[in-house]
BALOBA-1460 file (C-alpha; in Angstrom, 3 decimals):
// residues 240
<rec num="1" residu="x" x="0.000" y="0.000" z="0.000"/>
<rec num="2" residu="x" x="1.224" y="3.491" z="-0.813"/>
<rec num="3" residu="x" x="2.143" y="5.394" z="2.348"/>
<rec num="4" residu="x" x="2.417" y="9.060" z="3.310"/>
<rec num="5" residu="x" x="5.956" y="9.315" z="1.940"/>
<rec num="6" residu="x" x="4.421" y="9.890" z="-1.494"/>
<rec num="7" residu="x" x="2.927" y="13.144" z="-0.184"/>
<rec num="8" residu="x" x="6.050" y="14.168" z="1.754"/>
<rec num="9" residu="x" x="8.331" y="13.920" z="-1.258"/>
<rec num="10" residu="x" x="5.846" y="15.654" z="-3.558"/>
<rec num="11" residu="x" x="5.251" y="18.533" z="-1.138"/>
<rec num="12" residu="x" x="8.987" y="18.978" z="-0.584"/>
<rec num="13" residu="x" x="9.611" y="19.135" z="-4.328"/>
<rec num="14" residu="x" x="6.635" y="21.446" z="-4.862"/>
<rec num="15" residu="x" x="7.880" y="23.979" z="-2.318"/>
<rec num="16" residu="x" x="11.342" y="23.852" z="-3.897"/>
<rec num="17" residu="x" x="9.696" y="24.906" z="-7.159"/>
<rec num="18" residu="x" x="7.909" y="27.817" z="-5.460"/>
<rec num="19" residu="x" x="11.007" y="28.995" z="-3.567"/>
<rec num="20" residu="x" x="14.132" y="27.863" z="-5.470"/>
<rec num="21" residu="x" x="16.399" y="28.586" z="-2.462"/>
<rec num="22" residu="x" x="14.495" y="26.071" z="-0.324"/>
<rec num="23" residu="x" x="16.645" y="24.488" z="2.370"/>
<rec num="24" residu="x" x="16.590" y="20.688" z="2.048"/>
<rec num="25" residu="x" x="18.156" y="18.316" z="4.568"/>
<rec num="26" residu="x" x="17.520" y="14.720" z="5.551"/>
<rec num="27" residu="x" x="15.010" y="15.621" z="8.257"/>
<rec num="28" residu="x" x="12.961" y="18.372" z="6.557"/>
<rec num="29" residu="x" x="12.605" y="20.850" z="3.721"/>
<rec num="30" residu="x" x="12.088" y="24.563" z="4.387"/>
<rec num="31" residu="x" x="10.699" y="27.138" z="1.939"/>
<rec num="32" residu="x" x="10.785" y="30.855" z="2.725"/>
<rec num="33" residu="x" x="8.271" y="33.187" z="1.095"/>
<rec num="34" residu="x" x="8.049" y="36.923" z="1.841"/>
<rec num="35" residu="x" x="5.436" y="36.509" z="4.594"/>
<rec num="36" residu="x" x="5.442" y="32.766" z="5.238"/>
<rec num="37" residu="x" x="7.829" y="29.907" z="6.037"/>
<rec num="38" residu="x" x="6.754" y="26.347" z="5.245"/>
<rec num="39" residu="x" x="8.530" y="23.271" z="6.608"/>
<rec num="40" residu="x" x="7.748" y="19.677" z="5.630"/>
<rec num="41" residu="x" x="9.145" y="16.991" z="7.916"/>
<rec num="42" residu="x" x="10.798" y="14.144" z="6.033"/>
<rec num="43" residu="x" x="11.200" y="11.941" z="9.106"/>
<rec num="44" residu="x" x="9.656" y="11.812" z="12.601"/>
<rec num="45" residu="x" x="10.682" y="14.551" z="15.060"/>
<rec num="46" residu="x" x="10.134" y="15.189" z="18.760"/>
<rec num="47" residu="x" x="7.970" y="18.061" z="19.981"/>
<rec num="48" residu="x" x="11.145" y="19.803" z="21.134"/>
<rec num="49" residu="x" x="12.650" y="19.562" z="17.647"/>
<rec num="50" residu="x" x="9.474" y="20.946" z="16.085"/>
<rec num="51" residu="x" x="9.647" y="23.874" z="18.509"/>
<rec num="52" residu="x" x="13.217" y="24.566" z="17.464"/>
<rec num="53" residu="x" x="12.191" y="24.643" z="13.802"/>
<rec num="54" residu="x" x="9.410" y="27.105" z="14.605"/>
<rec num="55" residu="x" x="11.840" y="29.262" z="16.564"/>
<rec num="56" residu="x" x="14.358" y="29.311" z="13.711"/>
<rec num="57" residu="x" x="11.889" y="30.982" z="11.339"/>
<rec num="58" residu="x" x="11.811" y="34.806" z="11.302"/>
<rec num="59" residu="x" x="9.448" y="36.134" z="13.951"/>
<rec num="60" residu="x" x="7.828" y="38.443" z="11.389"/>
<rec num="61" residu="x" x="6.535" y="35.502" z="9.343"/>
<rec num="62" residu="x" x="3.751" y="32.973" z="9.707"/>
<rec num="63" residu="x" x="5.186" y="29.462" z="10.025"/>
<rec num="64" residu="x" x="3.729" y="26.027" z="9.335"/>
<rec num="65" residu="x" x="5.487" y="22.743" z="10.094"/>
<rec num="66" residu="x" x="3.836" y="19.754" z="8.372"/>
<rec num="67" residu="x" x="4.202" y="16.369" z="10.068"/>
<rec num="68" residu="x" x="2.664" y="13.202" z="8.578"/>
<rec num="69" residu="x" x="4.435" y="10.835" z="10.968"/>
<rec num="70" residu="x" x="1.903" y="10.817" z="13.785"/>
<rec num="71" residu="x" x="2.276" y="14.207" z="15.424"/>
<rec num="72" residu="x" x="2.276" y="14.804" z="19.172"/>
<rec num="73" residu="x" x="-0.476" y="14.849" z="21.742"/>
<rec num="74" residu="x" x="1.088" y="17.935" z="23.354"/>
<rec num="75" residu="x" x="1.431" y="21.230" z="21.526"/>
<rec num="76" residu="x" x="5.114" y="22.090" z="20.948"/>
<rec num="77" residu="x" x="6.110" y="25.091" z="23.048"/>
<rec num="78" residu="x" x="6.510" y="27.449" z="20.091"/>
<rec num="79" residu="x" x="3.305" y="26.489" z="18.264"/>
<rec num="80" residu="x" x="0.250" y="28.716" z="18.533"/>
<rec num="81" residu="x" x="-2.177" y="26.079" z="17.276"/>
<rec num="82" residu="x" x="-2.388" y="22.817" z="15.364"/>
<rec num="83" residu="x" x="-4.538" y="21.391" z="12.585"/>
<rec num="84" residu="x" x="-4.987" y="17.704" z="11.803"/>
<rec num="85" residu="x" x="-6.135" y="16.614" z="8.339"/>
<rec num="86" residu="x" x="-6.057" y="13.367" z="6.358"/>
<rec num="87" residu="x" x="-3.316" y="12.679" z="3.841"/>
<rec num="88" residu="x" x="-5.036" y="11.045" z="0.874"/>
<rec num="89" residu="x" x="-3.836" y="9.075" z="-2.154"/>
<rec num="90" residu="x" x="-5.664" y="8.085" z="-5.330"/>
<rec num="91" residu="x" x="-4.254" y="5.242" z="-7.469"/>
<rec num="92" residu="x" x="-3.353" y="5.920" z="-11.079"/>
<rec num="93" residu="x" x="-6.280" y="5.863" z="-13.473"/>
<rec num="94" residu="x" x="-8.583" y="8.197" z="-15.318"/>
<rec num="95" residu="x" x="-12.104" y="9.392" z="-14.462"/>
<rec num="96" residu="x" x="-15.076" y="10.331" z="-16.668"/>
<rec num="97" residu="x" x="-15.059" y="13.901" z="-17.895"/>
<rec num="98" residu="x" x="-17.352" y="16.297" z="-16.055"/>
<rec num="99" residu="x" x="-20.230" y="17.304" z="-18.336"/>
<rec num="100" residu="x" x="-21.306" y="20.905" z="-17.738"/>
<rec num="101" residu="x" x="-21.381" y="23.255" z="-20.702"/>
<rec num="102" residu="x" x="-21.377" y="26.310" z="-18.428"/>
<rec num="103" residu="x" x="-17.968" y="25.375" z="-16.977"/>
<rec num="104" residu="x" x="-14.632" y="25.694" z="-18.778"/>
<rec num="105" residu="x" x="-11.383" y="24.450" z="-17.218"/>
<rec num="106" residu="x" x="-8.076" y="25.802" z="-18.529"/>
<rec num="107" residu="x" x="-4.424" y="25.211" z="-17.776"/>
<rec num="108" residu="x" x="-3.008" y="28.646" z="-17.008"/>
<rec num="109" residu="x" x="-0.415" y="29.818" z="-19.536"/>
<rec num="110" residu="x" x="-0.359" y="33.620" z="-19.251"/>
<rec num="111" residu="x" x="0.908" y="35.764" z="-16.321"/>
<rec num="112" residu="x" x="-2.323" y="37.754" z="-16.110"/>
<rec num="113" residu="x" x="-4.354" y="34.551" z="-15.839"/>
<rec num="114" residu="x" x="-1.937" y="33.277" z="-13.188"/>
<rec num="115" residu="x" x="-2.714" y="36.381" z="-11.131"/>
<rec num="116" residu="x" x="-6.442" y="35.651" z="-11.368"/>
<rec num="117" residu="x" x="-5.936" y="32.067" z="-10.168"/>
<rec num="118" residu="x" x="-3.630" y="33.197" z="-7.370"/>
<rec num="119" residu="x" x="-6.126" y="35.720" z="-6.037"/>
<rec num="120" residu="x" x="-8.969" y="33.167" z="-6.062"/>
<rec num="121" residu="x" x="-6.768" y="30.777" z="-4.055"/>
<rec num="122" residu="x" x="-5.454" y="33.265" z="-1.484"/>
<rec num="123" residu="x" x="-8.766" y="35.023" z="-0.865"/>
<rec num="124" residu="x" x="-11.054" y="32.013" z="-1.359"/>
<rec num="125" residu="x" x="-9.313" y="29.509" z="0.883"/>
<rec num="126" residu="x" x="-8.391" y="31.886" z="2.560"/>
<rec num="127" residu="x" x="-4.609" y="31.704" z="3.051"/>
<rec num="128" residu="x" x="-4.450" y="33.981" z="6.083"/>
<rec num="129" residu="x" x="-0.648" y="34.277" z="6.023"/>
<rec num="130" residu="x" x="-0.858" y="35.852" z="2.564"/>
<rec num="131" residu="x" x="-3.668" y="38.328" z="3.270"/>
<rec num="132" residu="x" x="-4.016" y="40.967" z="2.087"/>
<rec num="133" residu="x" x="-3.262" y="39.321" z="-1.256"/>
<rec num="134" residu="x" x="-0.170" y="40.550" z="-3.086"/>
<rec num="135" residu="x" x="0.569" y="39.612" z="-6.673"/>
<rec num="136" residu="x" x="3.164" y="36.891" z="-7.105"/>
<rec num="137" residu="x" x="3.659" y="35.842" z="-3.471"/>
<rec num="138" residu="x" x="1.763" y="32.550" z="-3.554"/>
<rec num="139" residu="x" x="2.279" y="31.778" z="-7.259"/>
<rec num="140" residu="x" x="5.411" y="33.552" z="-8.525"/>
<rec num="141" residu="x" x="5.464" y="34.100" z="-12.302"/>
<rec num="142" residu="x" x="8.494" y="31.814" z="-12.766"/>
<rec num="143" residu="x" x="6.168" y="28.842" z="-12.107"/>
<rec num="144" residu="x" x="4.804" y="29.207" z="-15.637"/>
<rec num="145" residu="x" x="8.248" y="28.001" z="-16.801"/>
<rec num="146" residu="x" x="8.317" y="24.962" z="-14.493"/>
<rec num="147" residu="x" x="7.355" y="22.046" z="-16.713"/>
<rec num="148" residu="x" x="5.950" y="19.813" z="-13.949"/>
<rec num="149" residu="x" x="3.744" y="22.533" z="-12.465"/>
<rec num="150" residu="x" x="0.198" y="23.183" z="-13.677"/>
<rec num="151" residu="x" x="-2.182" y="25.856" z="-12.422"/>
<rec num="152" residu="x" x="-5.835" y="25.168" z="-13.224"/>
<rec num="153" residu="x" x="-8.554" y="27.802" z="-13.528"/>
<rec num="154" residu="x" x="-12.299" y="27.194" z="-13.815"/>
<rec num="155" residu="x" x="-14.626" y="29.608" z="-15.605"/>
<rec num="156" residu="x" x="-18.378" y="29.527" z="-15.123"/>
<rec num="157" residu="x" x="-20.332" y="31.406" z="-17.751"/>
<rec num="158" residu="x" x="-17.147" y="33.285" z="-18.585"/>
<rec num="159" residu="x" x="-16.276" y="34.272" z="-14.997"/>
<rec num="160" residu="x" x="-13.185" y="32.827" z="-13.224"/>
<rec num="161" residu="x" x="-14.544" y="31.138" z="-10.104"/>
<rec num="162" residu="x" x="-12.283" y="28.244" z="-9.003"/>
<rec num="163" residu="x" x="-8.590" y="27.431" z="-9.040"/>
<rec num="164" residu="x" x="-5.944" y="25.025" z="-7.805"/>
<rec num="165" residu="x" x="-2.611" y="23.624" z="-8.878"/>
<rec num="166" residu="x" x="-0.792" y="20.334" z="-9.336"/>
<rec num="167" residu="x" x="2.843" y="19.310" z="-9.169"/>
<rec num="168" residu="x" x="4.208" y="16.189" z="-10.871"/>
<rec num="169" residu="x" x="7.436" y="14.997" z="-9.230"/>
<rec num="170" residu="x" x="7.846" y="12.024" z="-11.591"/>
<rec num="171" residu="x" x="6.363" y="9.549" z="-9.117"/>
<rec num="172" residu="x" x="3.050" y="11.143" z="-8.179"/>
<rec num="173" residu="x" x="0.995" y="14.290" z="-8.724"/>
<rec num="174" residu="x" x="0.205" y="16.483" z="-5.725"/>
<rec num="175" residu="x" x="-2.929" y="18.608" z="-5.634"/>
<rec num="176" residu="x" x="-2.741" y="21.876" z="-3.695"/>
<rec num="177" residu="x" x="-5.056" y="24.709" z="-2.681"/>
<rec num="178" residu="x" x="-8.110" y="23.656" z="-4.670"/>
<rec num="179" residu="x" x="-10.799" y="26.253" z="-3.921"/>
<rec num="180" residu="x" x="-13.998" y="27.729" z="-5.316"/>
<rec num="181" residu="x" x="-15.020" y="31.341" z="-4.738"/>
<rec num="182" residu="x" x="-17.585" y="31.420" z="-1.896"/>
<rec num="183" residu="x" x="-20.499" y="32.647" z="-4.001"/>
<rec num="184" residu="x" x="-20.055" y="29.776" z="-6.504"/>
<rec num="185" residu="x" x="-19.697" y="26.814" z="-4.135"/>
<rec num="186" residu="x" x="-21.840" y="23.654" z="-4.264"/>
<rec num="187" residu="x" x="-22.076" y="23.916" z="-8.063"/>
<rec num="188" residu="x" x="-19.628" y="21.112" z="-8.968"/>
<rec num="189" residu="x" x="-16.748" y="23.427" z="-9.915"/>
<rec num="190" residu="x" x="-14.122" y="21.798" z="-7.687"/>
<rec num="191" residu="x" x="-15.147" y="18.385" z="-9.033"/>
<rec num="192" residu="x" x="-14.856" y="19.617" z="-12.622"/>
<rec num="193" residu="x" x="-11.413" y="21.096" z="-11.992"/>
<rec num="194" residu="x" x="-10.081" y="18.057" z="-10.143"/>
<rec num="195" residu="x" x="-11.492" y="15.726" z="-12.791"/>
<rec num="196" residu="x" x="-9.652" y="17.669" z="-15.483"/>
<rec num="197" residu="x" x="-6.416" y="17.500" z="-13.513"/>
<rec num="198" residu="x" x="-6.690" y="13.722" z="-12.935"/>
<rec num="199" residu="x" x="-7.426" y="13.146" z="-16.621"/>
<rec num="200" residu="x" x="-4.218" y="15.016" z="-17.491"/>
<rec num="201" residu="x" x="-2.169" y="12.392" z="-15.582"/>
<rec num="202" residu="x" x="-3.859" y="8.995" z="-16.072"/>
<rec num="203" residu="x" x="-0.632" y="7.107" z="-15.323"/>
<rec num="204" residu="x" x="0.162" y="8.847" z="-12.030"/>
<rec num="205" residu="x" x="-1.232" y="8.407" z="-8.527"/>
<rec num="206" residu="x" x="-2.490" y="11.622" z="-6.907"/>
<rec num="207" residu="x" x="-1.881" y="12.811" z="-3.356"/>
<rec num="208" residu="x" x="-3.199" y="15.674" z="-1.211"/>
<rec num="209" residu="x" x="-4.047" y="16.884" z="2.280"/>
<rec num="210" residu="x" x="-7.811" y="17.224" z="2.624"/>
<rec num="211" residu="x" x="-9.810" y="19.883" z="4.419"/>
<rec num="212" residu="x" x="-13.207" y="18.975" z="5.834"/>
<rec num="213" residu="x" x="-14.872" y="20.873" z="2.987"/>
<rec num="214" residu="x" x="-13.216" y="18.734" z="0.321"/>
<rec num="215" residu="x" x="-13.276" y="15.339" z="2.012"/>
<rec num="216" residu="x" x="-16.494" y="14.027" z="0.466"/>
<rec num="217" residu="x" x="-15.392" y="15.098" z="-3.030"/>
<rec num="218" residu="x" x="-12.051" y="13.329" z="-2.722"/>
<rec num="219" residu="x" x="-13.631" y="10.143" z="-1.385"/>
<rec num="220" residu="x" x="-16.082" y="10.117" z="-4.301"/>
<rec num="221" residu="x" x="-13.118" y="10.212" z="-6.707"/>
<rec num="222" residu="x" x="-11.420" y="7.236" z="-5.016"/>
<rec num="223" residu="x" x="-8.961" y="9.108" z="-2.796"/>
<rec num="224" residu="x" x="-8.245" y="7.153" z="0.393"/>
<rec num="225" residu="x" x="-6.646" y="8.243" z="3.658"/>
<rec num="226" residu="x" x="-3.144" y="6.899" z="4.310"/>
<rec num="227" residu="x" x="-2.100" y="9.053" z="7.289"/>
<rec num="228" residu="x" x="-3.015" y="12.117" z="9.322"/>
<rec num="229" residu="x" x="-1.077" y="15.312" z="8.724"/>
<rec num="230" residu="x" x="-0.454" y="17.496" z="11.758"/>
<rec num="231" residu="x" x="0.269" y="21.135" z="10.997"/>
<rec num="232" residu="x" x="2.002" y="23.129" z="13.743"/>
<rec num="233" residu="x" x="1.289" y="26.790" z="13.118"/>
<rec num="234" residu="x" x="2.728" y="30.015" z="14.487"/>
<rec num="235" residu="x" x="1.547" y="33.505" z="13.600"/>
<rec num="236" residu="x" x="3.956" y="36.440" z="13.292"/>
<rec num="237" residu="x" x="5.066" y="37.406" z="16.774"/>
<rec num="238" residu="x" x="6.460" y="40.854" z="16.020"/>
<rec num="239" residu="x" x="6.585" y="43.547" z="13.323"/>
<rec num="240" residu="x" x="10.291" y="43.877" z="13.227"/>
């Protein structure tokens, strides 16, 4: 059975694509964005070690440490809060195309369209560490030149209303930040976008971390839980 390592390696590679100066060691990968630091554990760590990683990030940034190796019952000293979500994997294979003539799914190719997708993601999720939204922080324009990266944008009756992105590391495809604008939810847009993404990679398994809002969709498309991700989160603790 495929384990959580498939997600760990994909997420580590994905963040290296976002932030090319990502720090990668045996135990973790660390990506630094202007207002956010993201760490993905690549092996189990103690609560004390997680606290040290949180402390090493600049105090002016939001920090998330992702742990898929079981997490801790006690909150590490430097963490403000934790989230626990299922890590899910879908075996390779295609799915039927979504049939809705009012919805059009595109792979983003142009910088202006990338900005539209980025804003939907940051404001729709919302990604609190990146609010207020600033162009190019979550999805820098250089990603359009990364061959294994695809940003997907859904239009409904000509209006951009849902977005997400995938990263193919050669072993699996990771799905990240799939979101629909609040006023267009429960209309099948996330399903249409995810279906299009899966059909683009019929020979690859997919992996993701699921929020409660997306869990039923992922289960209906044959994603299954393989672990629980624990996210240790710390907000900025100073302005300077």
